[in-house]
Structures are given as structure tokens and as C-alpha cells.
C-alpha positions as CSV (number, residue, x, y, z in Angstrom):
1,M,-177.4,-107.6,95.1
2,E,-180.7,-106.1,95.9
3,N,-183.4,-108.7,96.2
4,H,-186.4,-107.7,94.1
5,Y,-188.7,-110.6,95.4
6,F,-188.2,-109.9,99.1
7,F,-188.6,-106.0,98.4
8,L,-191.7,-106.9,96.7
9,I,-193.0,-109.2,99.5
10,K,-191.9,-106.5,101.8
11,T,-194.1,-103.9,100.5
12,A,-197.0,-106.1,100.1
13,W,-196.6,-107.0,103.8
14,A,-196.5,-103.5,105.0
15,F,-199.9,-102.6,103.2
16,A,-201.6,-106.0,103.6
17,R,-202.0,-104.6,107.4
18,H,-204.9,-106.9,109.1
19,H,-204.6,-109.6,106.6
20,R,-200.7,-110.5,107.1
21,T,-202.0,-113.7,109.2
22,T,-204.1,-114.7,105.8
23,M,-201.4,-114.1,103.5
24,V,-198.9,-116.6,105.4
25,V,-201.6,-119.1,105.2
26,V,-202.6,-118.3,101.4
27,Y,-198.4,-119.2,101.0
28,V,-198.7,-122.0,103.2
29,M,-201.2,-123.6,101.1
30,F,-199.4,-122.6,97.6
31,V,-196.5,-124.6,98.8
32,I,-198.8,-127.5,99.7
33,A,-200.2,-127.3,96.1
34,N,-197.3,-127.2,94.7
35,L,-195.6,-130.4,96.4
36,I,-198.5,-132.2,95.4
37,A,-198.4,-131.2,91.7
38,M,-194.7,-132.2,91.7
39,S,-195.4,-135.5,93.1
40,E,-197.1,-136.6,90.0
41,P,-193.8,-137.8,88.1
42,L,-192.6,-139.7,91.1
43,V,-196.6,-141.5,91.5
44,L,-196.4,-142.3,87.9
45,G,-192.5,-143.4,87.7
46,L,-193.3,-146.0,90.9
47,F,-196.2,-147.1,88.6
48,L,-194.1,-147.9,85.5
49,N,-191.7,-149.9,87.3
50,K,-194.3,-151.6,89.3
51,L,-195.8,-152.6,85.8
52,Q,-192.4,-153.6,84.2
53,E,-191.5,-155.9,87.2
54,G,-194.7,-157.8,86.5
55,G,-196.8,-159.7,88.9
56,D,-199.8,-161.0,90.1
57,D,-202.8,-158.4,90.1
58,L,-201.4,-155.7,87.8
59,L,-205.1,-154.6,87.5
60,H,-205.8,-154.1,91.3
61,M,-202.2,-152.4,91.2
62,S,-202.7,-150.1,88.5
63,I,-206.6,-149.0,89.8
64,L,-204.6,-147.8,93.0
65,Y,-201.4,-146.3,91.6
66,L,-203.9,-144.5,88.8
67,G,-206.8,-143.5,91.2
68,F,-204.3,-141.8,93.3
69,Y,-202.5,-140.2,90.5
70,A,-205.6,-138.9,89.0
71,S,-206.6,-137.7,92.7
72,L,-203.6,-135.3,93.4
73,E,-205.5,-132.9,90.7
74,F,-208.2,-132.7,92.7
75,F,-206.2,-132.3,95.9
76,F,-203.8,-129.7,94.1
77,W,-207.1,-127.6,93.5
78,I,-208.3,-127.7,97.2
79,F,-205.2,-126.1,98.2
80,H,-204.6,-124.1,95.1
81,G,-207.8,-122.6,94.1
82,N,-209.0,-121.9,97.6
83,A,-205.7,-119.8,98.2
84,R,-206.1,-118.1,94.6
85,V,-209.5,-116.5,95.6
86,M,-208.0,-115.2,99.2
87,E,-205.0,-114.1,97.3
88,R,-206.6,-112.1,95.0
89,Q,-208.8,-110.4,97.8
90,I,-205.9,-109.6,99.9
91,G,-204.5,-108.5,96.5
92,F,-207.2,-105.7,96.0
93,D,-206.8,-104.5,99.6
94,I,-202.9,-104.2,99.4
95,V,-202.9,-102.1,96.3
96,R,-206.3,-100.1,97.6
97,N,-204.3,-99.3,101.0
98,F,-201.1,-98.7,99.0
99,K,-202.8,-95.7,96.6
100,E,-204.4,-94.6,99.6
101,Q,-201.2,-93.9,101.6
102,L,-199.8,-92.7,98.4
103,F,-202.8,-90.0,98.1
104,K,-202.3,-89.5,101.6
105,E,-198.4,-88.7,101.1
106,V,-198.9,-86.3,97.9
107,A,-201.5,-84.6,99.3
108,S,-199.3,-83.7,102.5
109,L,-196.5,-82.5,100.4
110,P,-195.7,-78.7,100.4
111,L,-196.7,-76.4,98.0
112,K,-193.0,-75.9,97.0
113,W,-193.1,-79.5,96.2
114,H,-195.8,-79.6,94.0
115,K,-194.6,-76.4,91.9
116,D,-191.3,-78.2,91.3
117,H,-192.9,-81.9,90.3
118,H,-194.8,-81.9,87.3
119,S,-198.5,-83.3,87.9
120,G,-198.4,-85.6,84.6
121,G,-195.0,-86.8,85.9
122,V,-196.4,-87.6,89.5
123,V,-199.3,-89.5,88.3
124,S,-197.9,-91.6,85.8
125,R,-195.1,-92.5,88.9
126,I,-198.1,-93.5,90.9
127,E,-199.9,-95.4,88.3
128,K,-196.9,-97.0,87.3
129,A,-196.1,-98.3,91.1
130,T,-200.0,-99.1,91.6
131,K,-200.0,-101.7,88.7
132,A,-196.7,-103.0,89.5
133,L,-197.7,-103.8,93.2
134,N,-201.6,-105.0,91.7
135,G,-199.4,-107.6,89.0
136,F,-197.2,-108.9,92.1
137,T,-200.1,-109.3,94.7
138,Q,-203.0,-110.8,92.0
139,D,-200.1,-113.4,90.9
140,S,-197.7,-114.0,93.5
141,Y,-198.4,-117.6,93.8
142,I,-196.3,-117.6,90.4
143,F,-193.2,-116.9,92.4
144,I,-194.0,-119.7,95.1
145,E,-194.7,-122.1,92.6
146,T,-191.1,-121.3,90.7
147,I,-189.3,-121.7,93.8
148,V,-190.9,-124.6,95.0
149,R,-190.6,-126.8,92.2
150,F,-186.9,-125.7,91.3
151,I,-186.1,-127.2,94.8
152,V,-188.4,-130.5,94.1
153,C,-186.7,-130.9,90.9
154,I,-183.2,-131.0,92.4
155,V,-184.3,-133.2,95.6
156,A,-185.7,-135.7,92.7
157,F,-182.4,-135.9,90.7
158,F,-180.5,-136.8,93.8
159,L,-182.8,-139.0,94.9
160,I,-183.2,-140.7,90.9
161,L,-179.5,-140.3,90.3
162,P,-177.3,-138.2,92.6
163,A,-174.7,-137.2,89.9
164,S,-177.6,-135.5,87.7
165,G,-178.6,-133.8,90.9
166,F,-174.9,-132.1,91.2
167,M,-175.1,-131.6,87.4
168,A,-178.7,-129.8,87.6
169,L,-177.5,-127.9,90.8
170,G,-174.0,-126.9,89.0
171,M,-175.9,-125.8,85.7
172,G,-178.8,-124.0,87.8
173,I,-176.2,-121.9,89.8
174,L,-174.5,-121.0,86.3
175,I,-177.7,-120.4,84.5
176,V,-179.1,-118.0,87.7
177,I,-175.8,-116.2,87.7
178,T,-176.2,-115.5,84.1
179,I,-179.8,-114.4,84.6
180,F,-178.2,-111.8,87.6
181,K,-175.8,-110.5,85.0
182,F,-178.2,-109.8,82.1
183,D,-181.0,-108.2,84.4
184,R,-178.2,-105.7,86.0
185,I,-177.6,-104.2,82.6
186,L,-181.6,-104.3,82.0
187,I,-182.5,-102.7,85.2
188,S,-180.4,-99.7,84.8
189,T,-181.7,-99.4,80.9
190,L,-185.6,-99.8,82.6
191,K,-185.2,-96.8,85.2
192,A,-183.8,-94.8,82.0
193,V,-187.0,-96.2,80.1
194,N,-189.4,-95.2,83.3
195,E,-187.7,-91.9,83.6
196,K,-188.3,-91.1,79.7
197,I,-191.7,-92.2,80.0
198,H,-192.3,-90.0,83.0
199,L,-191.5,-86.9,80.7
200,S,-193.5,-88.0,77.9
201,D,-196.8,-88.2,79.8
202,S,-196.0,-84.8,81.4
203,T,-195.8,-83.6,78.2
204,F,-199.1,-85.4,76.9
205,Y,-200.9,-84.1,80.5
206,D,-199.9,-80.4,79.7
207,Y,-201.3,-80.6,76.3
208,M,-204.4,-82.3,77.1
209,S,-205.2,-80.3,80.3
210,N,-204.4,-76.8,78.0
211,I,-206.4,-78.7,74.9
212,M,-208.8,-75.4,74.4
213,T,-205.4,-73.2,74.1
214,V,-203.6,-75.9,71.8
215,I,-206.7,-75.4,69.4
216,T,-207.4,-72.0,69.7
217,L,-203.8,-71.3,68.9
218,R,-203.4,-73.8,66.3
219,L,-200.7,-75.2,68.0
220,E,-201.7,-79.0,67.1
221,N,-199.1,-80.0,64.7
222,L,-196.4,-78.3,67.0
223,A,-197.6,-80.0,70.0
224,R,-198.1,-83.4,68.5
225,S,-194.2,-83.1,67.3
226,E,-193.0,-82.3,70.6
227,L,-195.2,-85.2,72.2
228,V,-193.6,-87.6,69.3
229,N,-190.4,-86.6,70.1
230,K,-190.3,-87.0,73.8
231,I,-191.7,-90.6,73.1
232,N,-189.0,-91.3,70.3
233,A,-186.5,-90.3,72.8
234,I,-187.5,-93.7,74.8
235,F,-186.6,-95.7,72.0
236,P,-182.7,-96.1,71.5
237,I,-182.8,-97.2,75.4
238,W,-185.6,-99.4,74.6
239,R,-183.7,-101.0,72.0
240,K,-180.9,-101.8,73.9
241,N,-183.2,-103.5,76.5
242,I,-184.9,-105.5,73.5
243,R,-181.1,-107.0,72.4
244,V,-179.7,-107.5,76.0
245,N,-183.1,-109.3,76.7
246,E,-182.9,-111.8,73.4
247,V,-179.3,-112.4,74.2
248,K,-180.0,-113.5,77.7
249,W,-182.9,-115.7,76.6
250,F,-181.0,-117.3,73.8
251,S,-178.3,-118.2,76.7
252,I,-180.5,-119.7,79.1
253,S,-182.3,-122.0,76.1
254,M,-178.7,-123.0,75.5
255,G,-177.9,-123.9,79.0
256,L,-181.0,-125.6,79.7
257,A,-180.7,-128.0,76.2
258,L,-177.3,-128.9,77.5
259,T,-178.5,-129.9,80.8
260,N,-181.4,-131.9,79.8
261,F,-179.0,-133.7,77.1
262,A,-176.4,-134.4,79.7
263,I,-178.8,-135.6,82.5
264,L,-180.5,-138.2,80.5
265,I,-177.5,-139.4,78.7
266,F,-175.8,-139.7,81.8
267,Y,-178.5,-141.6,83.3
268,I,-178.9,-144.4,80.3
269,Y,-174.8,-144.4,80.7
270,S,-174.9,-145.2,84.0
271,E,-177.8,-148.0,84.2
272,T,-176.6,-149.7,80.9
273,K,-172.7,-149.6,81.5
274,G,-172.8,-152.8,84.0
275,G,-175.4,-154.3,81.9
276,G,-178.2,-153.2,84.0
277,V,-181.6,-153.0,82.8
278,I,-183.0,-149.1,82.3
279,M,-186.4,-148.8,84.5
280,I,-188.8,-147.4,82.4
281,G,-190.6,-145.7,85.0
282,S,-187.4,-144.2,86.8
283,F,-186.5,-142.7,83.3
284,I,-189.8,-141.3,82.9
285,A,-189.5,-140.1,86.3
286,L,-186.5,-138.4,85.6
287,Y,-187.6,-137.1,82.0
288,Q,-190.5,-135.3,83.7
289,Y,-188.8,-133.9,86.2
290,T,-186.0,-132.4,83.6
291,S,-188.9,-131.2,81.5
292,R,-190.0,-129.4,84.5
293,F,-186.6,-128.6,85.7
294,I,-186.1,-126.6,82.1
295,E,-189.8,-124.9,82.6
296,V,-188.6,-124.1,86.2
297,F,-185.8,-122.2,84.6
298,F,-187.7,-120.6,82.1
299,G,-190.2,-119.5,84.2
300,L,-187.6,-118.5,86.5
301,A,-185.7,-116.1,84.2
302,W,-189.1,-114.8,82.4
303,K,-190.4,-114.5,86.2
304,Y,-187.5,-112.6,87.6
305,E,-187.7,-110.5,84.6
306,Q,-191.4,-109.5,85.5
307,L,-190.1,-109.3,89.4
308,V,-187.1,-106.7,87.9
309,W,-190.1,-104.6,86.1
310,Y,-192.4,-104.7,89.2
311,S,-189.4,-103.9,91.5
312,T,-188.3,-101.0,89.4
313,D,-191.6,-99.7,88.6
314,L,-192.7,-99.8,92.4
315,K,-189.6,-98.1,93.2
316,S,-191.0,-94.9,90.7
317,V,-192.7,-93.4,93.9
318,N,-189.5,-93.5,95.9
319,P,-188.9,-89.7,95.5
320,I,-192.6,-89.0,96.9
321,R,-192.4,-91.8,99.8
322,K,-189.0,-90.7,100.9
323,T,-189.6,-86.7,100.7
324,F,-192.8,-87.3,102.9
325,E,-190.7,-89.6,105.6
326,K,-188.3,-86.8,105.9
327,M,-191.0,-84.3,106.6
328,E,-192.8,-86.5,108.8
329,K,-189.8,-87.0,111.1
330,K,-189.2,-83.8,111.7
331,D,-192.1,-83.6,114.1
332,Q,-193.5,-86.7,115.8
333,T,-194.8,-85.0,118.6
334,K,-198.4,-84.8,118.8
335,P,-200.3,-81.5,119.5
336,P,-203.3,-81.8,121.8
337,T,-206.8,-81.0,119.7
338,D,-208.2,-79.3,123.0
339,W,-205.5,-76.3,122.4
340,D,-206.5,-72.3,123.9
341,T,-203.6,-70.6,122.7
342,I,-201.1,-71.4,119.8
343,T,-197.7,-68.6,119.5
344,I,-195.6,-68.6,117.0
345,K,-192.5,-66.6,117.0
346,N,-189.5,-65.6,115.0
347,L,-190.9,-66.9,111.6
348,Y,-188.7,-66.6,108.5
349,F,-189.5,-67.5,105.3
350,R,-187.6,-66.5,101.8
351,Y,-189.3,-67.4,98.6
352,E,-190.0,-66.5,95.1
353,D,-193.2,-65.3,93.4
354,E,-194.5,-66.8,90.0
355,K,-192.2,-64.1,88.4
356,N,-189.2,-65.4,90.0
357,E,-188.9,-62.5,92.3
358,K,-187.5,-62.9,95.9
359,H,-189.2,-62.2,98.7
360,N,-189.1,-62.6,102.8
361,L,-191.6,-62.8,105.8
362,D,-189.1,-61.8,108.6
363,N,-189.3,-62.1,112.1
364,I,-193.2,-62.9,111.9
365,N,-194.9,-63.4,115.5
366,L,-198.2,-63.6,115.9
367,E,-201.1,-65.3,118.3
368,L,-203.7,-67.3,117.7
369,K,-206.4,-68.1,120.2
370,R,-209.7,-70.1,120.2
371,S,-213.0,-67.3,119.6
372,L,-210.5,-64.8,118.3
373,K,-211.2,-63.1,115.1
374,I,-208.3,-61.9,113.3
375,A,-207.9,-59.5,110.4
376,F,-204.6,-59.0,108.2
377,I,-204.2,-56.0,106.1
378,G,-201.7,-54.9,103.7
379,E,-201.0,-53.7,100.2
380,S,-200.8,-56.6,97.5
381,G,-197.0,-58.2,98.1
382,S,-196.8,-57.9,101.7
383,G,-196.8,-61.0,102.7
384,K,-200.1,-62.0,103.9
385,S,-201.3,-64.7,101.3
386,T,-198.0,-66.1,102.2
387,L,-198.3,-66.3,105.8
388,M,-201.7,-68.0,105.2
389,T,-200.4,-71.0,103.0
390,L,-197.5,-71.3,106.2
391,L,-200.1,-71.6,109.0
392,R,-202.0,-74.1,106.6
393,G,-198.8,-76.2,106.3
394,L,-198.6,-75.7,102.5
395,E,-195.1,-74.5,102.8
396,N,-192.3,-75.1,105.5
397,P,-190.9,-71.6,107.0
398,N,-187.2,-71.8,106.7
399,K,-187.3,-70.8,110.6
400,V,-190.3,-70.7,113.4
401,K,-190.8,-71.4,116.7
402,V,-194.6,-72.8,117.9
403,L,-195.9,-73.0,121.1
404,I,-199.1,-74.6,121.9
405,D,-200.3,-74.3,125.4
406,G,-196.8,-73.4,126.0
407,K,-195.2,-76.6,124.7
408,R,-192.6,-76.6,122.2
409,F,-193.4,-77.9,118.8
410,E,-191.0,-77.9,116.0
411,T,-192.8,-77.2,113.0
412,L,-196.2,-75.5,111.9
413,K,-197.1,-79.0,110.3
414,S,-198.4,-79.5,114.0
415,I,-201.5,-77.2,113.6
416,S,-201.9,-77.9,109.8
417,N,-204.5,-80.7,110.6
418,W,-207.0,-78.1,112.5
419,V,-206.6,-75.4,109.5
420,T,-209.0,-74.8,106.6
421,L,-207.4,-72.2,104.0
422,I,-210.5,-71.0,101.9
423,P,-208.4,-69.5,98.8
424,Q,-209.4,-66.4,96.9
425,E,-209.8,-68.2,93.5
426,A,-212.8,-69.5,92.8
427,E,-212.0,-72.9,91.1
428,I,-215.4,-74.5,90.1
429,F,-216.1,-78.4,89.0
430,E,-218.1,-78.9,86.0
431,N,-220.4,-80.9,88.0
432,T,-223.8,-80.2,90.4
433,I,-223.7,-77.6,93.1
434,E,-223.7,-80.6,95.4
435,Y,-220.6,-81.8,94.5
436,N,-219.3,-78.4,94.1
437,V,-219.7,-77.9,97.8
438,T,-218.9,-81.4,98.9
439,A,-216.0,-82.3,96.0
440,G,-217.7,-85.8,95.9
441,V,-217.0,-86.6,99.8
442,A,-220.0,-88.1,102.1
443,H,-222.2,-85.9,103.2
444,K,-225.7,-85.3,104.7
445,K,-227.7,-83.2,102.4
446,T,-228.6,-80.7,105.7
447,E,-224.3,-80.0,105.6
448,V,-224.6,-78.7,101.9
449,V,-227.6,-76.6,102.9
450,K,-226.0,-74.9,105.8
451,A,-222.7,-74.3,103.9
452,C,-224.7,-72.6,101.5
453,E,-226.5,-70.5,103.7
454,L,-223.4,-69.5,105.5
455,A,-222.0,-68.6,102.2
456,C,-225.2,-66.7,101.2
457,F,-225.6,-68.8,98.1
458,N,-229.1,-70.3,99.0
459,K,-230.4,-67.0,97.3
460,V,-228.7,-68.3,94.2
461,L,-230.2,-71.8,94.8
462,K,-233.9,-70.7,94.6
463,R,-233.2,-69.7,91.2
464,L,-231.9,-72.8,89.8
465,P,-234.0,-75.2,88.4
466,K,-233.2,-78.6,90.5
467,G,-231.6,-77.0,93.3
468,I,-228.1,-78.3,94.8
469,K,-228.7,-81.2,92.2
470,T,-228.4,-78.6,89.2
471,N,-225.2,-79.1,87.3
472,I,-223.1,-76.4,86.0
473,K,-223.1,-77.1,82.5
474,E,-227.0,-76.9,82.2
475,K,-228.2,-74.6,79.8
476,G,-229.5,-71.2,81.4
477,V,-227.1,-71.9,84.4
478,N,-224.7,-69.0,84.7
479,L,-223.0,-67.9,87.7
480,S,-221.2,-64.1,88.0
481,G,-217.8,-64.1,89.5
482,G,-219.2,-63.1,93.0
483,E,-221.8,-66.2,92.8
484,K,-219.1,-68.7,91.8
485,Q,-216.9,-67.0,94.7
486,R,-219.8,-67.9,96.8
487,L,-219.9,-71.3,96.1
488,A,-216.3,-71.8,96.1
489,L,-217.0,-70.2,99.7
490,A,-219.6,-72.5,100.6
491,R,-217.1,-75.4,99.5
492,G,-214.9,-74.3,102.1
493,L,-217.0,-73.8,105.1
494,F,-218.3,-77.3,104.1
495,A,-215.0,-78.8,104.3
496,G,-213.9,-76.5,107.7
497,Q,-216.7,-77.3,109.4
498,N,-214.6,-79.6,111.9
499,S,-211.9,-77.4,111.9
500,S,-210.9,-75.1,115.0
501,I,-209.2,-72.7,112.7
502,L,-210.8,-71.0,109.8
503,I,-208.2,-68.8,107.4
504,L,-209.8,-66.7,104.5
505,D,-207.9,-65.1,102.1
506,E,-209.8,-63.0,100.6
507,P,-212.9,-65.1,99.4
508,T,-215.3,-62.1,99.3
509,S,-213.4,-60.0,97.0
510,S,-215.9,-60.3,93.9
511,M,-219.0,-60.2,96.3
512,D,-221.0,-56.9,96.9
513,T,-221.0,-55.1,100.2
514,K,-224.1,-56.2,101.3
515,N,-223.4,-60.0,100.6
516,E,-220.1,-59.5,102.3
517,L,-221.2,-58.2,105.7
518,E,-223.8,-60.8,105.8
519,I,-221.6,-63.6,105.3
520,Y,-219.1,-62.4,107.9
521,D,-221.6,-61.5,110.0
522,N,-222.9,-65.6,109.8
523,L,-219.7,-67.0,109.9
524,F,-218.6,-65.4,113.4
525,H,-222.1,-66.3,114.6
526,E,-221.8,-69.9,113.2
527,F,-217.9,-70.2,114.4
528,K,-218.2,-68.2,117.6
529,D,-215.9,-71.1,119.0
530,R,-213.4,-71.1,116.2
531,C,-210.3,-69.0,115.7
532,I,-211.1,-66.9,112.2
533,V,-208.1,-65.7,110.2
534,A,-209.1,-63.3,107.3
535,S,-207.2,-61.3,104.9
536,V,-209.5,-58.2,104.4
537,H,-209.2,-55.9,101.4
538,R,-212.5,-53.6,102.2
539,L,-211.3,-52.2,105.6
540,H,-215.0,-51.7,106.4
541,L,-214.9,-54.8,107.7
542,L,-212.3,-54.0,110.3
543,K,-214.4,-53.2,113.3
544,K,-215.9,-56.7,113.4
545,F,-212.3,-58.4,114.3
546,D,-210.8,-58.5,117.8
547,V,-207.1,-57.7,116.4
548,I,-205.8,-56.6,113.1
549,Y,-202.3,-57.5,112.2
550,L,-200.7,-54.7,109.4
551,F,-198.0,-55.9,106.9
552,D,-195.8,-54.4,104.6
553,G,-192.9,-56.1,102.5
554,G,-193.0,-59.2,104.4
555,K,-192.7,-57.4,107.8
556,L,-195.4,-57.3,110.5
557,I,-195.8,-53.9,111.1
558,E,-198.4,-53.1,113.6
559,R,-200.9,-55.1,115.8
560,G,-204.0,-54.4,117.6
561,N,-207.5,-53.5,117.8
562,F,-209.1,-50.9,115.1
563,E,-209.0,-48.1,117.3
564,L,-205.4,-48.8,118.3
565,L,-204.1,-49.1,114.5
566,K,-206.4,-45.8,113.6
567,K,-203.1,-44.1,115.0
568,N,-200.4,-45.8,112.7
569,E,-199.6,-43.3,109.8
570,M,-199.1,-46.2,107.6
571,F,-202.5,-47.5,108.7
572,Q,-204.1,-44.0,108.0
573,K,-202.6,-44.2,104.6
574,I,-203.9,-47.4,103.7
575,W,-207.2,-45.9,104.6
576,K,-207.0,-42.9,102.8
577,I,-206.5,-45.1,99.5
578,Y,-209.5,-47.3,100.2
579,E,-212.0,-44.3,100.7
580,K,-210.4,-42.9,97.4
581,S,-211.4,-46.2,95.9
582,L,-215.0,-46.1,97.3
583,K,-215.5,-42.8,95.4
584,S,-214.3,-44.1,92.4
585,E,-216.7,-47.0,92.5
């Protein structure tokens, strides 16, 4: 049977990192605090026995015992209070590290995975797991308290009346077995409930992210009905969970009430059967320990249920983490950052487009070198953009051989950290120009200005009222398609300022010829020590590139400089089509 507590502890330990020693100290302090708290019935019992026995100087004895009894609360808080402060601080760091790691893993997964997994469902899983780990790490003292107090109660029963210890231990084992049997049913229902919740969250996310379409097409009622149906689908499983849970609590309550009755009656019987005297202190101590024993088991049942919830919710992200781990294991070798030549051989990739039509990249071979300027040309659908996503590591090819300065690597992931891909689509945030360039990343103002200059967006900045602080939503700020593309290009150049490979997937397609030429001149001058790979639509730019790759139908047809490709029949055909398009403009 799986131990939910140790699974949660193991996860917390993994993400505690440099706080692990402090974590151990905190748990030891909680153990000491609970040992102090559980000594209260013993001290009170000894005092009452002494009081019952009588003797000289009862006042002095009472002051000593009651003073010590009162001081226990102080010493309890010395350990418990300080441990709680440290526990919650560590818990914050654990959850932060956990969420940071999840973001890293999700951001590292290939595009195909993201296409196959709804963003709303992914967010729902991450939020559930994060809340579960936060709930556990912020209040882990509760579980230590339960364990320590259970052990102390059993030991106390054996010390006061050995037979009651066996009774409590036997009934305790029986109740624990009962809890586990019920929770086995509850776990299966919780997993089913979570999956249904992920589906309803995905639907809600869909409608909210496309709310303008929903309102414009008057789909509010249909959308609301669909969402309610998804939520209602949770209820049958949830209802079963509720009923099983209440039967579990009834069984536990009856078992504990019977245990309490049996222990106290047996103590009275054993003390009086031979004409003995019941010591009030011992009886009170036994009664308090049986009361705490009942509290412990109620706590155990409730806290174990919490553990099940936390554990199940935390495992919501297992599909994400396992996919990432599997991907990471494929290539553990770290490539050199000071590379000179990257050779890619025999690359094959089979994929489906948005219309579910199948395409292939077939036996692609290319070479990347520092300072080399490479152009990709070919008709739409020839495989240029797909190859660029592979170079960035956003998809995994079915087969490839990668050599970095002659050393073999297993996947293109080995070079992905050096690559920045700047796409054609100009996604703009409804925020300031500065935020659109940096996406909220820490930066220097000079870096933003530099990126805008390279992308020729500085011309646009001059007419904006607040420069880079201008908000896109402000009245009078109307950016054209070409200006938006320049802003998106500035963001890509900011992100890629430390990348040794820059990949441009037609990021200037909506710009005029003058700005486009100026931008490429800027890039080739600023990044002369980088490898630049660009998908080129306007063929007048080709003379600026060192090497040109010609694609058709997912195959590499020809490679060489501009003068060499001019002799290729297919290139001549593409050039004629391009010249005709210029005349028609």
C-alpha cells in the first residue's frame, strides 16, 4: 500500500534544497513540543495522587507541581512557536521551487505535447498540485503531532494499566485498517473527480479566453449550458465519495467510543476487585490519555483524509513530470557552449498540419557555423518553418544525427538553449511598449532601446507620447501591422541577445522593403559573430546571405550561395514568380 505521508515528505524534501537541515531541526522541535504537551496528564495525575495521599506541607508540594504544570505550556510554545515560524518560511520556499520547476518542465516540453494537452487542463493540474504542496508544507506539524501523541498515549496506557495498552493498541490497529479500507475507495473516486474537474476547467478556460466570440455570436446560453453539464458530471462520483466518507466516520466514532468505555471500565474493575482504592490522579491521567487517544484517532482519520487529498492532487502533475523526465534522459551530455560547427544529418520528421494533412521532412542535412548567415527559401508548406521549430527544440524529429564540433549528440535538444526563434506572427500584449519588448523580464533600459533600434521600432517610439512607457491600450496609439511586427521583432532580439543562433521565421513579412533591408543590415552588423538562419520571402535579400537552402515538399533540393542557386531550375521558377509579384504590387 502506498504511503501518502512519505510521498509528500519526499516531495517536500526534494524541493527544500538548501533548507533540508533546517527542515530536520524543525521536525525535531515539533517532536519535543508534543512530548512536553503530552506530559501534562501525567504531571496532573501525579499531583492529584499526592494530594489524595495527604501529608505535611501540601501547599508547598502543590506550588511545585502546579508551577511545573503551568510551565509546560511556556516550554511547549518555546519549541512549537519557533518551529512554526521556520516551517512556514521553508514551506514558502518549497512551493516556490516546486512551481518554478513545473514552469521549467512545461516550457521545455515539445509543441506536440502542448497541442495534445489543453492549456486550461494543464493550469488546473499545476494549481491543484501547488495548493496541495502548500497545504502540506505550511501545516506539516499537524501530522507530526498526530504520530507523536498516538505513540505517547499507547506508552501511557501500558504504564498505568498494561492490559488497557493492549486493548488500545488492538483497537487502534483495527481502526487504522478500517481507515485504509475506506480510503482505498475514496482515493479512486478522488482521482476520477480530479479528472472531471480538469475537463470542466478546460471548458471554462476555453470560453473565457474566447469570450468576445462567445458574446458576438450570442453563444452565452449554449456555453453556460455546456459548462454546467461538465460540472454536473462531477456530482455522481462526488456523491459516492460523500456517502463512503460519512460511513467511515461513523465506524471510527463507534470504535473509539467503545475503546474509551472499555479502558475506563476495565481500570475501575481491576482496581476495585481486590478491595483496592481508585487513585483519583491515576484515573484522571488515564481519562485524559483516553480522551487524547480519541482526539488522536479522530485527528488521524481526518488528517489521513487530508493526506490522501494532498497526495492525489500533487500527483495531478505526474503526467507532466514523467514526460519531462523521459525527454531529459534521452540526452544527458552537455554540449560545449563555445561551439564552432553544428552538423545535422539524416533528419526525418513526420507531422500533421492544422488541417490534419500529413507531411514529412525527409533526409535533411545542414550545417550551422558561427558568423554564417543562412537563408531558407521555398514555397509555403515546403518545410522551412517546421525545420526551424525542430532547431529550436519545440518538436522532436523521428530521427536525426547531431554533431557538435565532431562530437555526437542524441537530439536537437542539445542545441536548443543556444537558439532563439523569432516567429512571423506578431503577438502583442495589452501593456506598455517596454513590457512588450521584455515580457516582464528584469532588464536595463538600454537593452530595450537597443532592441527597438535594431528592429527599426525607434522611429515609431518618437511619435508615442510616453516612449517605451506608452501603453498599447492608450487612446490614439494605433500600430499598423508592420509596426506590430517590428515591436514583436524587438522582443525577439531582446530575448536572443545572448543566443549564439538566431532563427527568423519571416518576422519582416508585413514590413515595407526599406525597413526590411535596414533591419537585416542592422542584424548582420550587430550579430556578426552569431549564426543567423532566416526564412526569406522577399528574394532580393538573398545576396546578403552566405548560404541558401532551397526546400520543396519537405526535401532539401539545393544549397549554395546566390550565384550557384541562380543555375537551379526550381530557383529560377521561384524567382520569376517573385518578380511577377513585385510588378503586381
